[in-house]
ZADO-1210 file (C-alpha; in nm, 4 decimals, padded with zeros to 6 digits):
<atoms>
<atom x="11.9296" y="-00.6094" z="09.3068" code="MET" pos="1"/>
<atom x="11.7119" y="-00.9226" z="09.2833" code="SER" pos="2"/>
<atom x="11.3968" y="-00.9511" z="09.4881" code="GLU" pos="3"/>
<atom x="11.4261" y="-01.1776" z="09.7927" code="PRO" pos="4"/>
<atom x="11.2637" y="-01.5187" z="09.7581" code="SER" pos="5"/>
<atom x="11.0206" y="-01.6567" z="10.0129" code="PHE" pos="6"/>
<atom x="10.8914" y="-01.9872" z="10.1387" code="SER" pos="7"/>
<atom x="10.5425" y="-02.0440" z="10.2765" code="LEU" pos="8"/>
<atom x="10.4737" y="-02.2296" z="10.5998" code="LEU" pos="9"/>
<atom x="10.1130" y="-02.3367" z="10.6648" code="ARG" pos="10"/>
<atom x="10.0141" y="-02.4026" z="11.0248" code="VAL" pos="11"/>
<atom x="09.6821" y="-02.5397" z="11.1502" code="THR" pos="12"/>
<atom x="09.5995" y="-02.4238" z="11.5021" code="ILE" pos="13"/>
<atom x="09.5574" y="-02.7344" z="11.7199" code="ALA" pos="14"/>
<atom x="09.3025" y="-02.8027" z="11.9952" code="ALA" pos="15"/>
<atom x="09.2782" y="-02.5813" z="12.3035" code="ASP" pos="16"/>
<atom x="09.5026" y="-02.3046" z="12.1684" code="PRO" pos="17"/>
<atom x="09.6258" y="-02.0079" z="12.3698" code="PRO" pos="18"/>
<atom x="09.4002" y="-01.7150" z="12.2840" code="ARG" pos="19"/>
<atom x="09.6832" y="-01.4980" z="12.1477" code="ARG" pos="20"/>
<atom x="09.8198" y="-01.5461" z="11.7963" code="LEU" pos="21"/>
<atom x="10.1859" y="-01.5255" z="11.8966" code="ASP" pos="22"/>
<atom x="10.1514" y="-01.7819" z="12.1751" code="LYS" pos="23"/>
<atom x="09.9458" y="-02.0192" z="11.9610" code="ALA" pos="24"/>
<atom x="10.1995" y="-02.0052" z="11.6787" code="LEU" pos="25"/>
<atom x="10.4875" y="-02.0527" z="11.9218" code="SER" pos="26"/>
<atom x="10.3160" y="-02.3733" z="12.0346" code="ARG" pos="27"/>
<atom x="10.1991" y="-02.5066" z="11.6965" code="ASP" pos="28"/>
<atom x="10.4735" y="-02.4123" z="11.4487" code="VAL" pos="29"/>
<atom x="10.6717" y="-02.7320" z="11.3716" code="PRO" pos="30"/>
<atom x="10.9983" y="-02.7539" z="11.5620" code="GLU" pos="31"/>
<atom x="11.1934" y="-02.8148" z="11.2408" code="GLU" pos="32"/>
<atom x="11.0890" y="-02.4676" z="11.1183" code="ALA" pos="33"/>
<atom x="11.3172" y="-02.3254" z="11.3910" code="ALA" pos="34"/>
<atom x="11.1083" y="-02.0110" z="11.4395" code="LEU" pos="35"/>
<atom x="11.1749" y="-01.8664" z="11.7819" code="SER" pos="36"/>
<atom x="10.9106" y="-01.6628" z="11.9592" code="ARG" pos="37"/>
<atom x="11.1012" y="-01.3404" z="11.8909" code="SER" pos="38"/>
<atom x="11.1317" y="-01.4284" z="11.5206" code="ARG" pos="39"/>
<atom x="10.7571" y="-01.5020" z="11.5027" code="LEU" pos="40"/>
<atom x="10.6864" y="-01.1659" z="11.6654" code="ALA" pos="41"/>
<atom x="10.8904" y="-00.9893" z="11.3964" code="LYS" pos="42"/>
<atom x="10.7110" y="-01.1792" z="11.1194" code="LEU" pos="43"/>
<atom x="10.3715" y="-01.0831" z="11.2644" code="ILE" pos="44"/>
<atom x="10.4761" y="-00.7188" z="11.2908" code="GLU" pos="45"/>
<atom x="10.6009" y="-00.7243" z="10.9293" code="ALA" pos="46"/>
<atom x="10.2651" y="-00.8510" z="10.7989" code="GLY" pos="47"/>
<atom x="10.4048" y="-01.1894" z="10.6970" code="GLU" pos="48"/>
<atom x="10.1438" y="-01.3866" z="10.8952" code="VAL" pos="49"/>
<atom x="09.8044" y="-01.4263" z="10.7285" code="ARG" pos="50"/>
<atom x="09.4683" y="-01.5931" z="10.7869" code="ARG" pos="51"/>
<atom x="09.2319" y="-01.6238" z="10.4945" code="GLY" pos="52"/>
<atom x="09.4477" y="-01.3796" z="10.2977" code="GLY" pos="53"/>
<atom x="09.4266" y="-01.1151" z="10.5713" code="GLU" pos="54"/>
<atom x="09.7506" y="-01.0015" z="10.7367" code="ALA" pos="55"/>
<atom x="09.7543" y="-01.0446" z="11.1145" code="LEU" pos="56"/>
<atom x="09.9834" y="-00.7743" z="11.2524" code="THR" pos="57"/>
<atom x="09.8720" y="-00.7803" z="11.6162" code="ASP" pos="58"/>
<atom x="10.0396" y="-01.0552" z="11.8225" code="PRO" pos="59"/>
<atom x="09.7348" y="-01.0443" z="12.0534" code="ARG" pos="60"/>
<atom x="09.4924" y="-01.1313" z="11.7717" code="ALA" pos="61"/>
<atom x="09.2540" y="-01.4080" z="11.8765" code="LYS" pos="62"/>
<atom x="09.2807" y="-01.7501" z="11.7156" code="VAL" pos="63"/>
<atom x="09.0696" y="-02.0639" z="11.7319" code="ALA" pos="64"/>
<atom x="09.1188" y="-02.4347" z="11.6819" code="GLU" pos="65"/>
<atom x="09.1345" y="-02.5218" z="11.3135" code="GLY" pos="66"/>
<atom x="09.2447" y="-02.1764" z="11.1931" code="ASP" pos="67"/>
<atom x="09.4720" y="-02.2038" z="10.8904" code="GLU" pos="68"/>
<atom x="09.7656" y="-01.9664" z="10.9312" code="ILE" pos="69"/>
<atom x="10.0100" y="-01.8924" z="10.6523" code="GLU" pos="70"/>
<atom x="10.3555" y="-01.7592" z="10.7349" code="ILE" pos="71"/>
<atom x="10.5747" y="-01.6093" z="10.4619" code="ARG" pos="72"/>
<atom x="10.9456" y="-01.6486" z="10.5419" code="ILE" pos="73"/>
<atom x="11.2139" y="-01.4720" z="10.3428" code="ALA" pos="74"/>
<atom x="11.5297" y="-01.6647" z="10.2682" code="GLU" pos="75"/>
<atom x="11.8148" y="-01.5610" z="10.4932" code="ALA" pos="76"/>
<atom x="11.9728" y="-01.2353" z="10.3764" code="ALA" pos="77"/>
<atom x="12.3447" y="-01.1758" z="10.3547" code="GLU" pos="78"/>
<atom x="12.4966" y="-01.0068" z="10.6590" code="SER" pos="79"/>
<atom x="12.6410" y="-00.6558" z="10.6228" code="HIS" pos="80"/>
<atom x="12.9398" y="-00.7753" z="10.8281" code="ILE" pos="81"/>
<atom x="13.2286" y="-00.8733" z="10.6037" code="LEU" pos="82"/>
<atom x="13.3970" y="-01.2144" z="10.6248" code="PRO" pos="83"/>
<atom x="13.7685" y="-01.2070" z="10.7082" code="GLU" pos="84"/>
<atom x="14.0230" y="-01.4914" z="10.6824" code="PRO" pos="85"/>
<atom x="14.1203" y="-01.4924" z="11.0499" code="ILE" pos="86"/>
<atom x="14.2544" y="-01.8234" z="11.1895" code="PRO" pos="87"/>
<atom x="14.0322" y="-01.9995" z="11.4430" code="LEU" pos="88"/>
<atom x="14.0966" y="-02.2781" z="11.6920" code="GLU" pos="89"/>
<atom x="13.7891" y="-02.4986" z="11.6466" code="ILE" pos="90"/>
<atom x="13.7109" y="-02.7720" z="11.8995" code="LEU" pos="91"/>
<atom x="13.3795" y="-02.8877" z="11.7505" code="PHE" pos="92"/>
<atom x="13.1635" y="-02.8106" z="11.4504" code="GLU" pos="93"/>
<atom x="12.8544" y="-02.9528" z="11.2832" code="ASP" pos="94"/>
<atom x="12.5673" y="-02.8132" z="11.0759" code="ASP" pos="95"/>
<atom x="12.4141" y="-02.6312" z="11.3734" code="ASP" pos="96"/>
<atom x="12.6901" y="-02.4972" z="11.5952" code="LEU" pos="97"/>
<atom x="13.0606" y="-02.4391" z="11.6380" code="ILE" pos="98"/>
<atom x="13.2789" y="-02.4298" z="11.9517" code="VAL" pos="99"/>
<atom x="13.5942" y="-02.2171" z="11.9391" code="VAL" pos="100"/>
<atom x="13.8798" y="-02.1295" z="12.1723" code="ASN" pos="101"/>
<atom x="13.8916" y="-01.7493" z="12.1430" code="LYS" pos="102"/>
<atom x="14.2383" y="-01.5945" z="12.1707" code="PRO" pos="103"/>
<atom x="14.3240" y="-01.2970" z="12.3887" code="VAL" pos="104"/>
<atom x="14.2653" y="-00.9660" z="12.2119" code="GLY" pos="105"/>
<atom x="13.9777" y="-01.0759" z="11.9877" code="MET" pos="106"/>
<atom x="13.6422" y="-00.9005" z="12.0201" code="VAL" pos="107"/>
<atom x="13.3416" y="-01.1304" z="11.9770" code="VAL" pos="108"/>
<atom x="13.1081" y="-00.9068" z="11.7729" code="HIS" pos="109"/>
<atom x="13.1686" y="-00.5935" z="11.5616" code="PRO" pos="110"/>
<atom x="13.0899" y="-00.2630" z="11.7309" code="ALA" pos="111"/>
<atom x="13.1542" y="00.1031" z="11.6383" code="PRO" pos="112"/>
<atom x="13.5029" y="00.0900" z="11.7885" code="GLY" pos="113"/>
<atom x="13.5899" y="-00.2516" z="11.6407" code="THR" pos="114"/>
<atom x="13.4190" y="-00.2954" z="11.3025" code="PRO" pos="115"/>
<atom x="13.6523" y="-00.5736" z="11.1901" code="SER" pos="116"/>
<atom x="13.8902" y="-00.8409" z="11.3162" code="GLY" pos="117"/>
<atom x="13.6204" y="-00.9937" z="11.5360" code="THR" pos="118"/>
<atom x="13.5126" y="-01.3513" z="11.5963" code="LEU" pos="119"/>
<atom x="13.1997" y="-01.2929" z="11.3865" code="VAL" pos="120"/>
<atom x="13.4106" y="-01.1718" z="11.0917" code="ASN" pos="121"/>
<atom x="13.6231" y="-01.4865" z="11.1221" code="ALA" pos="122"/>
<atom x="13.3200" y="-01.7169" z="11.1468" code="LEU" pos="123"/>
<atom x="13.1522" y="-01.5629" z="10.8412" code="LEU" pos="124"/>
<atom x="13.4637" y="-01.6492" z="10.6413" code="HIS" pos="125"/>
<atom x="13.5044" y="-01.9952" z="10.7910" code="HIS" pos="126"/>
<atom x="13.1398" y="-02.1028" z="10.7642" code="CYS" pos="127"/>
<atom x="13.0609" y="-01.9437" z="10.4285" code="GLY" pos="128"/>
<atom x="12.7452" y="-02.0936" z="10.2781" code="ASP" pos="129"/>
<atom x="12.7105" y="-02.3348" z="10.5736" code="ALA" pos="130"/>
<atom x="12.5280" y="-02.0628" z="10.7678" code="LEU" pos="131"/>
<atom x="12.1572" y="-02.1348" z="10.7299" code="SER" pos="132"/>
<atom x="12.0538" y="-01.8068" z="10.8857" code="GLY" pos="133"/>
<atom x="11.9844" y="-01.6761" z="11.2349" code="VAL" pos="134"/>
<atom x="11.6888" y="-01.4419" z="11.2761" code="GLY" pos="135"/>
<atom x="11.6527" y="-01.4182" z="10.8987" code="GLY" pos="136"/>
<atom x="12.0158" y="-01.3195" z="10.8421" code="MET" pos="137"/>
<atom x="12.3106" y="-01.5323" z="10.7296" code="LYS" pos="138"/>
<atom x="12.5216" y="-01.4712" z="11.0350" code="ARG" pos="139"/>
<atom x="12.6539" y="-01.6636" z="11.3362" code="PRO" pos="140"/>
<atom x="12.4234" y="-01.6607" z="11.6374" code="GLY" pos="141"/>
<atom x="12.6060" y="-01.5174" z="11.9376" code="ILE" pos="142"/>
<atom x="12.4420" y="-01.6540" z="12.2536" code="VAL" pos="143"/>
<atom x="12.7139" y="-01.5531" z="12.5021" code="HIS" pos="144"/>
<atom x="13.0306" y="-01.3467" z="12.5004" code="ARG" pos="145"/>
<atom x="13.3606" y="-01.3177" z="12.6781" code="ILE" pos="146"/>
<atom x="13.5598" y="-00.9957" z="12.7045" code="ASP" pos="147"/>
<atom x="13.8204" y="-00.8998" z="12.4458" code="LYS" pos="148"/>
<atom x="14.1080" y="-00.9644" z="12.6873" code="GLU" pos="149"/>
<atom x="13.9632" y="-01.2901" z="12.8223" code="THR" pos="150"/>
<atom x="14.0604" y="-01.6094" z="12.6412" code="SER" pos="151"/>
<atom x="13.8685" y="-01.9326" z="12.6105" code="GLY" pos="152"/>
<atom x="13.5640" y="-02.1243" z="12.5009" code="LEU" pos="153"/>
<atom x="13.2590" y="-01.9975" z="12.3161" code="LEU" pos="154"/>
<atom x="12.9728" y="-02.1812" z="12.1458" code="VAL" pos="155"/>
<atom x="12.8125" y="-02.0077" z="11.8487" code="VAL" pos="156"/>
<atom x="12.4968" y="-02.1096" z="11.6614" code="ALA" pos="157"/>
<atom x="12.5063" y="-02.1661" z="11.2855" code="LYS" pos="158"/>
<atom x="12.1309" y="-02.2205" z="11.2491" code="SER" pos="159"/>
<atom x="11.8141" y="-02.0678" z="11.3881" code="ASP" pos="160"/>
<atom x="11.7138" y="-02.3892" z="11.5642" code="ARG" pos="161"/>
<atom x="12.0497" y="-02.4074" z="11.7434" code="ALA" pos="162"/>
<atom x="12.0371" y="-02.0382" z="11.8330" code="HIS" pos="163"/>
<atom x="11.6931" y="-02.0760" z="11.9882" code="HIS" pos="164"/>
<atom x="11.7909" y="-02.3881" z="12.1860" code="GLY" pos="165"/>
<atom x="12.1237" y="-02.2540" z="12.3107" code="LEU" pos="166"/>
<atom x="11.9736" y="-01.9195" z="12.4102" code="ALA" pos="167"/>
<atom x="11.7133" y="-02.1035" z="12.6170" code="GLU" pos="168"/>
<atom x="11.9838" y="-02.3004" z="12.8018" code="GLN" pos="169"/>
<atom x="12.1785" y="-01.9827" z="12.8804" code="PHE" pos="170"/>
<atom x="11.8584" y="-01.8124" z="12.9963" code="GLU" pos="171"/>
<atom x="11.7834" y="-02.1035" z="13.2309" code="LYS" pos="172"/>
<atom x="12.1457" y="-02.1067" z="13.3592" code="HIS" pos="173"/>
<atom x="12.1887" y="-02.4757" z="13.2721" code="THR" pos="174"/>
<atom x="12.5119" y="-02.4253" z="13.0756" code="VAL" pos="175"/>
<atom x="12.8278" y="-02.5302" z="13.2604" code="GLU" pos="176"/>
<atom x="13.0903" y="-02.2547" z="13.2480" code="ARG" pos="177"/>
<atom x="13.4096" y="-02.2794" z="13.4490" code="HIS" pos="178"/>
<atom x="13.6868" y="-02.0210" z="13.4339" code="TYR" pos="179"/>
<atom x="14.0453" y="-02.0069" z="13.5578" code="ASN" pos="180"/>
<atom x="14.1520" y="-01.6805" z="13.7192" code="ALA" pos="181"/>
<atom x="14.4720" y="-01.5664" z="13.8889" code="ILE" pos="182"/>
<atom x="14.3846" y="-01.3322" z="14.1736" code="VAL" pos="183"/>
<atom x="14.5534" y="-01.1227" z="14.4378" code="TYR" pos="184"/>
<atom x="14.5569" y="-01.2931" z="14.7775" code="GLY" pos="185"/>
<atom x="14.4151" y="-01.6304" z="14.8753" code="VAL" pos="186"/>
<atom x="14.0412" y="-01.6308" z="14.9597" code="PRO" pos="187"/>
<atom x="13.9955" y="-01.8610" z="15.2562" code="ASP" pos="188"/>
<atom x="13.7055" y="-01.9309" z="15.4914" code="ALA" pos="189"/>
<atom x="13.9364" y="-01.8728" z="15.7878" code="SER" pos="190"/>
<atom x="13.9961" y="-01.5098" z="15.6867" code="ASP" pos="191"/>
<atom x="13.7970" y="-01.2950" z="15.9346" code="PRO" pos="192"/>
<atom x="13.7913" y="-01.0043" z="15.6906" code="ARG" pos="193"/>
<atom x="13.5781" y="-01.1996" z="15.4438" code="LEU" pos="194"/>
<atom x="13.3169" y="-01.2729" z="15.7091" code="ARG" pos="195"/>
<atom x="13.2430" y="-00.9013" z="15.7155" code="GLY" pos="196"/>
<atom x="13.1948" y="-00.8541" z="15.3408" code="VAL" pos="197"/>
<atom x="12.8274" y="-00.8348" z="15.2477" code="LYS" pos="198"/>
<atom x="12.7253" y="-01.0970" z="14.9928" code="GLY" pos="199"/>
<atom x="13.0299" y="-01.3164" z="15.0576" code="VAL" pos="200"/>
<atom x="12.9998" y="-01.6602" z="15.2171" code="SER" pos="201"/>
<atom x="13.1675" y="-01.9997" z="15.2091" code="PHE" pos="202"/>
<atom x="13.0254" y="-02.3421" z="15.1266" code="GLU" pos="203"/>
<atom x="13.1744" y="-02.6765" z="15.2350" code="PRO" pos="204"/>
<atom x="13.5113" y="-02.7470" z="15.0762" code="GLY" pos="205"/>
<atom x="13.6305" y="-02.3858" z="15.1182" code="ASN" pos="206"/>
<atom x="13.4209" y="-02.2761" z="14.8192" code="ILE" pos="207"/>
<atom x="13.3825" y="-01.9009" z="14.8034" code="LEU" pos="208"/>
<atom x="13.0315" y="-01.7855" z="14.7110" code="LYS" pos="209"/>
<atom x="12.9505" y="-01.4280" z="14.6124" code="VAL" pos="210"/>
<atom x="12.5810" y="-01.3352" z="14.5840" code="THR" pos="211"/>
<atom x="12.4884" y="-00.9771" z="14.4884" code="THR" pos="212"/>
<atom x="12.3013" y="-00.7723" z="14.2349" code="GLN" pos="213"/>
<atom x="12.5015" y="-00.6207" z="13.9486" code="LEU" pos="214"/>
<atom x="12.4202" y="-00.2976" z="13.7664" code="ALA" pos="215"/>
<atom x="12.5962" y="-00.0380" z="13.5545" code="ARG" pos="216"/>
<atom x="12.8276" y="00.1868" z="13.7549" code="HIS" pos="217"/>
<atom x="12.6596" y="00.5201" z="13.8335" code="LYS" pos="218"/>
<atom x="12.9399" y="00.7357" z="13.6928" code="THR" pos="219"/>
<atom x="13.1315" y="00.5029" z="13.4572" code="ASP" pos="220"/>
<atom x="12.8845" y="00.3356" z="13.2192" code="ARG" pos="221"/>
<atom x="13.1519" y="00.0977" z="13.0897" code="GLN" pos="222"/>
<atom x="13.1808" y="-00.0638" z="13.4334" code="LYS" pos="223"/>
<atom x="12.9585" y="-00.2897" z="13.6385" code="GLN" pos="224"/>
<atom x="12.9085" y="-00.2391" z="14.0105" code="ALA" pos="225"/>
<atom x="12.7873" y="-00.4482" z="14.3020" code="VAL" pos="226"/>
<atom x="12.4567" y="-00.3409" z="14.4537" code="CYS" pos="227"/>
<atom x="12.1987" y="-00.5010" z="14.6806" code="PHE" pos="228"/>
<atom x="11.8807" y="-00.3483" z="14.5424" code="SER" pos="229"/>
<atom x="11.7915" y="-00.3130" z="14.1765" code="GLY" pos="230"/>
<atom x="12.0307" y="-00.4503" z="13.9187" code="GLY" pos="231"/>
<atom x="12.0417" y="-00.8155" z="13.8158" code="ARG" pos="232"/>
<atom x="12.0897" y="-01.1154" z="14.0427" code="HIS" pos="233"/>
<atom x="12.4393" y="-01.2633" z="14.0153" code="ALA" pos="234"/>
<atom x="12.6042" y="-01.5643" z="14.1843" code="VAL" pos="235"/>
<atom x="12.9684" y="-01.6707" z="14.1464" code="THR" pos="236"/>
<atom x="13.1474" y="-01.9600" z="14.3140" code="ARG" pos="237"/>
<atom x="13.5225" y="-02.0128" z="14.3288" code="ALA" pos="238"/>
<atom x="13.7735" y="-02.2519" z="14.4788" code="ARG" pos="239"/>
<atom x="14.1500" y="-02.2412" z="14.5172" code="ILE" pos="240"/>
<atom x="14.3447" y="-02.4594" z="14.2746" code="LEU" pos="241"/>
<atom x="14.6870" y="-02.3397" z="14.3883" code="GLU" pos="242"/>
<atom x="14.8218" y="-02.0645" z="14.6139" code="SER" pos="243"/>
<atom x="15.1493" y="-01.8792" z="14.5661" code="PHE" pos="244"/>
<atom x="15.3914" y="-01.7114" z="14.8063" code="GLY" pos="245"/>
<atom x="15.4451" y="-01.7500" z="15.1786" code="THR" pos="246"/>
<atom x="15.2287" y="-01.6013" z="15.3150" code="PRO" pos="247"/>
<atom x="14.9871" y="-01.6452" z="15.0246" code="GLY" pos="248"/>
<atom x="14.9868" y="-01.3401" z="14.7991" code="VAL" pos="249"/>
<atom x="14.8156" y="-01.4834" z="14.4907" code="ALA" pos="250"/>
<atom x="14.6065" y="-01.7820" z="14.3865" code="ALA" pos="251"/>
<atom x="14.4991" y="-01.9731" z="14.0792" code="LEU" pos="252"/>
<atom x="14.1219" y="-02.0104" z="14.1108" code="MET" pos="253"/>
<atom x="13.8498" y="-02.2103" z="13.9444" code="GLU" pos="254"/>
<atom x="13.5403" y="-01.9901" z="13.9155" code="CYS" pos="255"/>
<atom x="13.1984" y="-02.0954" z="13.7939" code="TRP" pos="256"/>
<atom x="12.8854" y="-01.9048" z="13.7146" code="LEU" pos="257"/>
<atom x="12.5357" y="-01.9686" z="13.8384" code="GLU" pos="258"/>
<atom x="12.4316" y="-01.6606" z="13.6414" code="THR" pos="259"/>
<atom x="12.6135" y="-01.4940" z="13.3544" code="GLY" pos="260"/>
<atom x="12.6361" y="-01.1158" z="13.3841" code="ARG" pos="261"/>
<atom x="12.8751" y="-00.8717" z="13.2199" code="THR" pos="262"/>
<atom x="13.2170" y="-00.8766" z="13.3950" code="HIS" pos="263"/>
<atom x="13.0637" y="-01.0937" z="13.6679" code="GLN" pos="264"/>
<atom x="13.3748" y="-01.2840" z="13.7826" code="ILE" pos="265"/>
<atom x="13.5928" y="-00.9727" z="13.7659" code="ARG" pos="266"/>
<atom x="13.3475" y="-00.7648" z="13.9710" code="VAL" pos="267"/>
<atom x="13.2696" y="-01.0358" z="14.2259" code="HIS" pos="268"/>
<atom x="13.6311" y="-01.1295" z="14.2952" code="MET" pos="269"/>
<atom x="13.7172" y="-00.7615" z="14.3397" code="ALA" pos="270"/>
<atom x="13.4189" y="-00.7217" z="14.5746" code="HIS" pos="271"/>
<atom x="13.5592" y="-01.0044" z="14.7858" code="ALA" pos="272"/>
<atom x="13.8951" y="-00.8244" z="14.7953" code="GLY" pos="273"/>
<atom x="14.0639" y="-01.0654" z="14.5539" code="HIS" pos="274"/>
<atom x="14.0687" y="-00.8794" z="14.2226" code="GLY" pos="275"/>
<atom x="14.2158" y="-01.0402" z="13.9138" code="LEU" pos="276"/>
<atom x="14.5815" y="-00.9801" z="13.8401" code="ILE" pos="277"/>
<atom x="14.6171" y="-00.7533" z="13.5357" code="GLY" pos="278"/>
<atom x="14.2580" y="-00.6305" z="13.5462" code="ASP" pos="279"/>
<atom x="14.2830" y="-00.2556" z="13.4728" code="PRO" pos="280"/>
<atom x="13.9173" y="-00.1907" z="13.5551" code="THR" pos="281"/>
<atom x="13.8523" y="-00.3842" z="13.8759" code="TYR" pos="282"/>
<atom x="14.1801" y="-00.5425" z="13.9888" code="GLY" pos="283"/>
<atom x="14.3772" y="-00.2380" z="14.0940" code="GLY" pos="284"/>
<atom x="14.7494" y="-00.2304" z="14.1605" code="LYS" pos="285"/>
<atom x="14.8555" y="-00.4106" z="14.4771" code="ARG" pos="286"/>
<atom x="15.1773" y="-00.3779" z="14.6735" code="LYS" pos="287"/>
<atom x="15.3301" y="-00.7252" z="14.6819" code="LEU" pos="288"/>
<atom x="15.5404" y="-00.8661" z="14.9652" code="ASN" pos="289"/>
<atom x="15.8966" y="-00.8830" z="14.8333" code="ALA" pos="290"/>
<atom x="15.9750" y="-01.1548" z="15.0888" code="LYS" pos="291"/>
<atom x="15.6844" y="-01.3734" z="14.9751" code="ALA" pos="292"/>
<atom x="15.7648" y="-01.3847" z="14.6031" code="LEU" pos="293"/>
<atom x="16.0847" y="-01.3749" z="14.3958" code="PRO" pos="294"/>
<atom x="16.1550" y="-01.0525" z="14.2023" code="PRO" pos="295"/>
<atom x="16.0715" y="-01.2184" z="13.8669" code="ALA" pos="296"/>
<atom x="15.7258" y="-01.3134" z="13.9965" code="ALA" pos="297"/>
<atom x="15.6577" y="-00.9638" z="14.1305" code="ILE" pos="298"/>
<atom x="15.7628" y="-00.8155" z="13.7974" code="ALA" pos="299"/>
<atom x="15.5438" y="-01.0639" z="13.6077" code="ALA" pos="300"/>
<atom x="15.2399" y="-00.9696" z="13.8173" code="VAL" pos="301"/>
<atom x="15.2997" y="-00.5962" z="13.7735" code="ARG" pos="302"/>
<atom x="15.3505" y="-00.6281" z="13.3991" code="GLU" pos="303"/>
<atom x="15.0734" y="-00.8764" z="13.3194" code="PHE" pos="304"/>
<atom x="14.8904" y="-00.6918" z="13.0399" code="PRO" pos="305"/>
<atom x="14.5332" y="-00.8179" z="13.0779" code="ARG" pos="306"/>
<atom x="14.2888" y="-00.9626" z="13.3276" code="GLN" pos="307"/>
<atom x="14.4183" y="-01.3116" z="13.4095" code="ALA" pos="308"/>
<atom x="14.0950" y="-01.4878" z="13.3143" code="LEU" pos="309"/>
<atom x="14.0348" y="-01.7871" z="13.0870" code="HIS" pos="310"/>
<atom x="13.7078" y="-01.9637" z="12.9972" code="ALA" pos="311"/>
<atom x="13.8374" y="-02.3159" z="13.0590" code="ALA" pos="312"/>
<atom x="13.5365" y="-02.5498" z="13.0344" code="THR" pos="313"/>
<atom x="13.2007" y="-02.5317" z="12.8602" code="LEU" pos="314"/>
<atom x="12.9229" y="-02.7881" z="12.8825" code="GLY" pos="315"/>
<atom x="12.5729" y="-02.7893" z="12.7324" code="PHE" pos="316"/>
<atom x="12.3112" y="-03.0070" z="12.5643" code="ILE" pos="317"/>
<atom x="12.3300" y="-03.0010" z="12.1862" code="HIS" pos="318"/>
<atom x="12.0073" y="-02.8159" z="12.0984" code="PRO" pos="319"/>
<atom x="11.9330" y="-03.0374" z="11.7976" code="VAL" pos="320"/>
<atom x="12.0767" y="-03.3837" z="11.8687" code="SER" pos="321"/>
<atom x="12.0178" y="-03.3756" z="12.2465" code="GLY" pos="322"/>
<atom x="12.3732" y="-03.5000" z="12.3089" code="GLU" pos="323"/>
<atom x="12.5543" y="-03.3793" z="12.6218" code="ALA" pos="324"/>
<atom x="12.8704" y="-03.1974" z="12.5131" code="LEU" pos="325"/>
<atom x="13.1608" y="-03.0755" z="12.7265" code="ARG" pos="326"/>
<atom x="13.4809" y="-02.9052" z="12.6145" code="PHE" pos="327"/>
<atom x="13.8005" y="-02.7973" z="12.7867" code="ALA" pos="328"/>
<atom x="14.0723" y="-02.5521" z="12.6815" code="ALA" pos="329"/>
<atom x="14.4078" y="-02.5413" z="12.8663" code="PRO" pos="330"/>
<atom x="14.5485" y="-02.2222" z="13.0138" code="LEU" pos="331"/>
<atom x="14.6910" y="-01.9939" z="12.7448" code="PRO" pos="332"/>
<atom x="15.0668" y="-01.9426" z="12.7279" code="ALA" pos="333"/>
<atom x="15.0730" y="-01.6059" z="12.9074" code="ASP" pos="334"/>
<atom x="14.8853" y="-01.7415" z="13.2095" code="MET" pos="335"/>
<atom x="15.1025" y="-02.0568" z="13.2152" code="VAL" pos="336"/>
<atom x="15.4123" y="-01.8361" z="13.2229" code="GLU" pos="337"/>
<atom x="15.2680" y="-01.6246" z="13.5051" code="LEU" pos="338"/>
<atom x="15.1847" y="-01.9354" z="13.7097" code="VAL" pos="339"/>
<atom x="15.5360" y="-02.0750" z="13.6542" code="ASP" pos="340"/>
<atom x="15.6935" y="-01.7543" z="13.7853" code="LYS" pos="341"/>
<atom x="15.4583" y="-01.7433" z="14.0842" code="LEU" pos="342"/>
<atom x="15.5544" y="-02.1011" z="14.1717" code="ARG" pos="343"/>
<atom x="15.9243" y="-02.0223" z="14.1943" code="ALA" pos="344"/>
<atom x="16.0453" y="-02.0075" z="14.5565" code="PRO" pos="345"/>
<atom x="16.1239" y="-01.6709" z="14.7087" code="ALA" pos="346"/>
<atom x="16.4861" y="-01.5945" z="14.7930" code="ALA" pos="347"/>
<atom x="16.5743" y="-01.7287" z="15.1380" code="GLY" pos="348"/>
</atoms>
């Protein structure tokens, strides 16, 4: 096996530097080097940062104006994940990022239970040598995920500079993410039951707002649970796009995230008493009013094989060009079919 090749980056510490090496480098490394703070920390720890020939392995090492710092950067290594020729629906692609419409049933990243057939496997094949490396590895940079059984839009970084910029936008909650969900019942501000649910409120325009903390379930570590102390802050908003049945027994909702936590929409809608149709983890099985919906609609709801959730719109600032980008993906065929059956009038 050939030895990895390296490039050298020389940085001169500018005036009034932070006292710590890691913070000073984070400030003074040229933006085009696309070295995130976490990547710099790993390079320091690995002994790849030197001053006067001496390795600086402590991120808290003191620096001064005028210090000449040399950073040795290995060329991006090949990923251990294998490329696979899996078809992708691509909405946008350039040298730094790619936006895809993920189908139902595809896992985003390989894991022990799903080592292949994932979005990352597909992207490695599609991008090939176009991947410039993320975190020192030739791999796509995953900055957000959607569940295996959720369809819709994802942006993935192809370069370190895009990965760093996108991750920052997700961390600051400035990315626009709107989902379509089909839920049990019709959440309405006039419903007295909802006024008694902790964390649930309504904003003008009949917009449902759910504000809680989310944490791992105490007994089932694969699930998330609502809590009001500890956990991570989570805010979801939702509005009715269309209601079905008389009286209303289901609704097509537009949901958007102020924060982005695991299973957030699924958990929050269930907390409000309006779990997603088909959601085996949080939705539950509901008894449907046979007079409110036709038999075909009731059967379609009972048999819907996944959570009825689709990542419909995605908006962000391109981390390299600065251009505002926004993408939309229509409802997938299975959700369109479910909506069509729910729209059909009930038998007189």
